[in-house]
KEKOLNU-842375 format. One line per field, with one value per residue (C-alpha): residue number from 1; residue in three letters; chain; x negated, y, z. Coordinates in nm, 2 decimals, always signed. Each point is the difference from the previous one (the first is absolute). Example, Ala and Ser with C-alpha at 12.3 -4.5 7.8 and 13.67 -1.06 7.14 Angstrom:
# residues 2
nr <- [1_2] .
rest <- [Ala_Ser] .
kette <- [A_A] .
x <- [-1.23_-0.14] .
y <- [-0.45_+0.34] .
z <- [+0.78_-0.07] .
//
This chain:
# residues 226
nr <- [1_2_3_4_5_6_7_8_9_10_11_12_13_14_15_16_17_18_19_20_21_22_23_24_25_26_27_28_29_30_31_32_33_34_35_36_37_38_39_40_41_42_43_44_45_46_47_48_49_50_51_52_53_54_55_56_57_58_59_60_61_62_63_64_65_66_67_68_69_70_71_72_73_74_75_76_77_78_79_80_81_82_83_84_85_86_87_88_89_90_91_92_93_94_95_96_97_98_99_100_101_102_103_104_105_106_107_108_109_110_111_112_113_114_115_116_117_118_119_120_121_122_123_124_125_126_127_128_129_130_131_132_133_134_135_136_137_138_139_140_141_142_143_144_145_146_147_148_149_150_151_152_153_154_155_156_157_158_159_160_161_162_163_164_165_166_167_168_169_170_171_172_173_174_175_176_177_178_179_180_181_182_183_184_185_186_187_188_189_190_191_192_193_194_195_196_197_198_199_200_201_202_203_204_205_206_207_208_209_210_211_212_213_214_215_216_217_218_219_220_221_222_223_224_225_226] .
rest <- [Met_Thr_His_Arg_Thr_Gln_Val_Lys_Leu_Phe_Ser_Ala_Leu_Ala_Leu_Thr_Ala_Ala_Leu_Leu_Gly_Ser_Ala_Val_Leu_Thr_Ser_Cys_Lys_Thr_Val_Glu_Pro_Glu_Val_Pro_Thr_Ser_Met_Ala_Val_Arg_Tyr_Gly_Thr_Val_Thr_Asn_Pro_Ser_Asn_Val_Asn_Val_Lys_Val_Ser_Leu_Asn_Asn_Arg_Ala_Val_Tyr_Val_Phe_Glu_Gly_Thr_Glu_Pro_Arg_Phe_Met_Ala_Ala_Val_Ala_Ile_Gly_Thr_Pro_Ser_Asp_Pro_Thr_Pro_Thr_Gly_Thr_Phe_Lys_Ala_Phe_Asn_Lys_Leu_Pro_Arg_Lys_Arg_Ser_Gly_Thr_Tyr_Gly_Phe_Tyr_Val_Lys_Gly_Glu_Glu_Ile_Ile_Pro_Gly_Lys_Arg_Ser_Gly_Leu_Pro_Ala_Gly_Tyr_Ser_Tyr_Val_Gly_Tyr_Pro_Met_Pro_Trp_Trp_Val_Glu_Phe_Lys_Thr_Gly_Tyr_Gly_Phe_His_Ala_Gly_Ala_Val_Trp_Pro_Thr_Pro_Arg_Thr_His_Gly_Cys_Leu_Arg_Leu_His_Arg_Thr_Ile_Ala_Lys_Glu_Phe_Phe_Glu_Met_Val_Pro_Ala_Gly_Ala_Thr_Ile_Gln_Ile_Ala_Asp_Ser_Gln_Pro_Glu_Asp_Ala_Thr_Ile_Gly_Lys_Asn_Val_Pro_Arg_Pro_Thr_Asp_Tyr_Ser_Gln_Pro_Asp_His_Pro_Arg_Ser_Val_Leu_Ile_Thr_Asp_Ala_Pro_Leu_Asp_Arg_Thr_Ser_Glu_Ile_Leu_Phe] .
kette <- [A_A_A_A_A_A_A_A_A_A_A_A_A_A_A_A_A_A_A_A_A_A_A_A_A_A_A_A_A_A_A_A_A_A_A_A_A_A_A_A_A_A_A_A_A_A_A_A_A_A_A_A_A_A_A_A_A_A_A_A_A_A_A_A_A_A_A_A_A_A_A_A_A_A_A_A_A_A_A_A_A_A_A_A_A_A_A_A_A_A_A_A_A_A_A_A_A_A_A_A_A_A_A_A_A_A_A_A_A_A_A_A_A_A_A_A_A_A_A_A_A_A_A_A_A_A_A_A_A_A_A_A_A_A_A_A_A_A_A_A_A_A_A_A_A_A_A_A_A_A_A_A_A_A_A_A_A_A_A_A_A_A_A_A_A_A_A_A_A_A_A_A_A_A_A_A_A_A_A_A_A_A_A_A_A_A_A_A_A_A_A_A_A_A_A_A_A_A_A_A_A_A_A_A_A_A_A_A_A_A_A_A_A_A_A_A_A_A_A_A_A_A_A_A_A_A] .
x <- [-15.41_+0.34_+0.15_-0.06_-0.37_-0.04_+0.13_-0.22_-0.30_+0.09_+0.05_-0.35_-0.17_+0.18_-0.11_-0.36_-0.01_+0.14_-0.27_-0.27_+0.13_+0.01_-0.36_-0.11_+0.16_-0.14_-0.35_+0.03_+0.15_-0.21_-0.12_+0.04_-0.28_+0.09_+0.08_-0.14_+0.26_-0.21_-0.28_-0.21_-0.11_+0.03_-0.19_+0.17_+0.04_-0.24_-0.01_-0.29_+0.01_-0.32_-0.18_+0.13_-0.23_+0.03_-0.19_+0.05_-0.14_-0.01_-0.08_+0.30_+0.22_+0.09_+0.04_-0.05_+0.10_-0.15_+0.06_-0.36_-0.11_+0.35_+0.19_+0.33_+0.10_-0.10_+0.13_-0.11_-0.10_-0.05_-0.35_-0.17_-0.11_-0.38_+0.03_+0.18_-0.13_+0.12_-0.28_-0.19_-0.14_+0.12_+0.26_+0.26_+0.37_+0.13_+0.27_+0.27_+0.31_+0.32_+0.12_-0.31_+0.01_-0.31_-0.17_-0.15_+0.23_+0.37_+0.26_+0.07_+0.36_+0.22_+0.37_+0.07_-0.33_-0.25_-0.35_-0.28_-0.32_-0.29_+0.05_-0.30_+0.18_+0.34_+0.16_+0.15_+0.36_-0.02_-0.02_-0.21_+0.13_-0.27_+0.04_+0.14_-0.26_+0.19_-0.15_-0.33_-0.29_-0.32_-0.34_-0.21_+0.10_+0.22_+0.02_+0.25_+0.24_+0.35_+0.31_+0.00_-0.01_-0.26_-0.15_-0.23_-0.26_-0.16_+0.25_-0.03_-0.21_-0.18_+0.28_+0.11_+0.37_+0.21_+0.34_+0.28_+0.17_-0.30_-0.17_+0.19_-0.11_-0.35_+0.03_+0.15_-0.26_-0.31_-0.06_-0.20_-0.37_+0.02_-0.32_+0.06_-0.28_+0.03_-0.23_-0.02_+0.06_+0.09_-0.07_+0.38_+0.03_-0.11_+0.25_+0.33_-0.06_+0.07_+0.37_+0.06_+0.37_-0.03_+0.28_+0.15_+0.21_-0.29_+0.10_+0.36_+0.09_-0.01_+0.32_+0.08_-0.22_+0.33_+0.00_-0.38_+0.01_+0.27_-0.03_+0.11_-0.35_-0.08_+0.33_+0.06_-0.35_+0.08_+0.28_-0.15_-0.24_-0.31] .
y <- [+11.67_-0.16_-0.30_-0.22_+0.10_-0.08_-0.34_-0.07_+0.12_-0.21_-0.31_+0.05_+0.04_-0.31_-0.21_+0.12_-0.09_-0.35_-0.06_+0.12_-0.22_-0.30_+0.07_+0.02_-0.33_-0.17_+0.11_-0.10_-0.35_-0.29_-0.21_-0.37_-0.23_-0.20_-0.36_-0.26_-0.21_-0.30_-0.07_-0.18_+0.03_-0.32_-0.09_-0.30_-0.34_-0.25_-0.31_-0.19_+0.04_-0.19_+0.29_+0.28_+0.20_+0.30_+0.32_+0.24_+0.36_+0.13_+0.35_+0.01_-0.21_-0.22_-0.36_-0.12_-0.34_-0.14_-0.30_-0.05_+0.35_+0.13_+0.20_-0.13_+0.18_+0.31_+0.15_+0.20_-0.17_+0.11_-0.06_-0.06_+0.28_+0.08_-0.19_-0.30_+0.01_-0.21_-0.25_+0.05_-0.27_-0.29_-0.23_-0.27_+0.02_-0.27_-0.07_+0.16_+0.05_+0.16_+0.03_+0.10_+0.17_+0.15_-0.22_+0.30_+0.30_-0.02_+0.03_-0.14_-0.10_-0.08_+0.03_+0.34_+0.13_+0.04_+0.14_+0.04_-0.18_-0.23_-0.37_-0.03_+0.22_-0.18_+0.06_-0.29_-0.06_+0.14_-0.17_+0.13_+0.09_+0.11_+0.30_-0.09_-0.04_-0.17_-0.12_-0.06_-0.08_-0.05_+0.07_-0.03_-0.16_+0.25_+0.23_+0.01_+0.18_+0.03_+0.24_+0.30_+0.39_+0.12_+0.32_+0.23_-0.01_-0.31_-0.16_-0.37_-0.24_-0.10_-0.16_+0.13_+0.10_+0.02_+0.18_-0.22_+0.01_-0.15_-0.22_-0.32_+0.07_+0.02_-0.32_-0.19_+0.13_-0.08_-0.37_-0.17_-0.01_+0.32_+0.22_+0.32_+0.27_+0.28_+0.30_+0.37_+0.07_-0.18_+0.09_+0.02_+0.29_+0.23_-0.14_-0.17_+0.07_+0.38_-0.09_-0.22_+0.05_+0.14_-0.09_+0.31_-0.19_-0.10_+0.23_-0.10_-0.16_-0.37_-0.19_-0.05_-0.26_-0.21_-0.04_-0.05_-0.31_-0.17_-0.17_+0.32_+0.13_-0.35_-0.06_+0.36_+0.14_+0.26_+0.16_+0.00_+0.27_-0.11] .
z <- [-3.62_-0.11_+0.19_-0.30_-0.03_+0.38_-0.05_-0.29_+0.20_+0.31_-0.22_-0.17_+0.34_+0.14_-0.30_+0.03_+0.38_-0.08_-0.27_+0.23_+0.28_-0.22_-0.12_+0.37_+0.09_-0.31_+0.08_+0.36_-0.07_+0.12_-0.29_+0.08_-0.11_-0.31_+0.08_-0.26_-0.16_+0.09_+0.26_-0.26_-0.37_-0.21_-0.31_-0.15_+0.17_+0.12_-0.22_+0.16_+0.38_+0.05_-0.18_+0.24_+0.20_+0.23_+0.07_+0.28_+0.02_+0.35_-0.10_-0.25_+0.23_-0.29_-0.10_-0.36_-0.11_-0.32_-0.23_-0.11_-0.08_-0.09_+0.27_+0.09_+0.32_+0.19_+0.33_+0.31_+0.32_+0.35_+0.13_+0.34_+0.24_+0.06_+0.32_-0.16_-0.36_-0.29_-0.08_-0.32_-0.22_-0.22_+0.15_-0.10_+0.05_+0.24_+0.26_-0.18_+0.23_-0.11_+0.36_+0.20_+0.34_+0.17_+0.26_+0.17_+0.00_+0.06_+0.27_+0.36_+0.01_+0.30_-0.05_-0.16_+0.11_-0.29_+0.07_-0.26_+0.11_-0.09_+0.04_+0.23_+0.25_+0.01_+0.34_+0.20_-0.08_-0.35_-0.34_-0.28_-0.35_-0.25_-0.22_-0.34_-0.28_-0.28_-0.33_+0.16_-0.22_+0.21_-0.15_+0.32_+0.34_+0.16_-0.30_-0.27_-0.23_+0.13_-0.02_+0.21_+0.01_-0.26_+0.16_-0.19_+0.29_+0.15_+0.22_+0.04_+0.21_-0.32_-0.19_-0.33_-0.01_-0.31_-0.03_+0.12_-0.35_-0.18_+0.25_-0.11_-0.36_+0.10_+0.21_-0.30_-0.25_+0.20_+0.04_+0.28_-0.11_-0.19_+0.04_+0.19_-0.03_+0.27_-0.04_+0.08_-0.38_-0.32_-0.36_-0.05_+0.24_-0.29_-0.25_+0.10_+0.35_-0.05_-0.03_+0.30_+0.13_+0.36_+0.24_+0.18_+0.26_+0.23_+0.28_+0.02_+0.34_+0.04_+0.04_+0.37_+0.18_+0.05_-0.39_-0.04_+0.24_-0.22_-0.33_-0.18_-0.10_-0.14_-0.17_-0.13_-0.02_-0.26_+0.22_+0.34_+0.11_+0.20] .
//
C-alpha cells in the first residue's frame, strides 16, 4: 500500500468516525419541551363586559372566558389538591384585588430572618407577610383566581392559579358579578380545550423570600417567580 493510499484510507476512516459520533450525540440529545409563545389563546376582544361569563374545567385544568356564547380567552390553571379541592358549582366574581396577599399562608419576618408559616402560628416577636396572590378575582369566600405557578398536577389550597404573564389580563377581562361555573369537565374540553397552552416553567425555583415579602411580586408580577 502506497503512502498516498494510506493517507486516503485514514482520512476516510476519520470522516466516518466523526459522522458516527455526531449521529450518536444527536440521538442522545435531550429534547426540551416547546414553550408556548403565549400562556393564553385569545378569540377577539370583549365589547360588552356585562356579558362576560367564565367556565372552569378541573379535569382539563383550563379556564374559558366567554362573551355570551362566544369564546374570548382560554388558559391553563392550577387546581386544588384532593385534600384542599377547588369548589365546584356556579359562583359570581367579587372582591377583585390587584395587590392581594394571603391571609393564611406566608412568612414570619424578624429582621433578616424569614420563615414560611401559617398566620395562625405566628411566633411572638415576628411580623406576618402573606404569600403574594396578585390579580385576585374571588369567586367564593377564601377562594379565587390569582397569579402563581401553574403546575400540571393538583397543587393549590383550592384557588385557581393563572400564569403570571396573563393573570392581569384575566383580571381586567372578568368584571365583578360575572358568572363563574366550575365543574369537573366542560363541553369545550373536547373542542378548543384540546389546545390549551401549558406552562413549562412551574418547577423553577421561587425568587428568594427576601424578594417575595416586598412589593416586587405585586408591581412586577410577570417577572417574579412565585
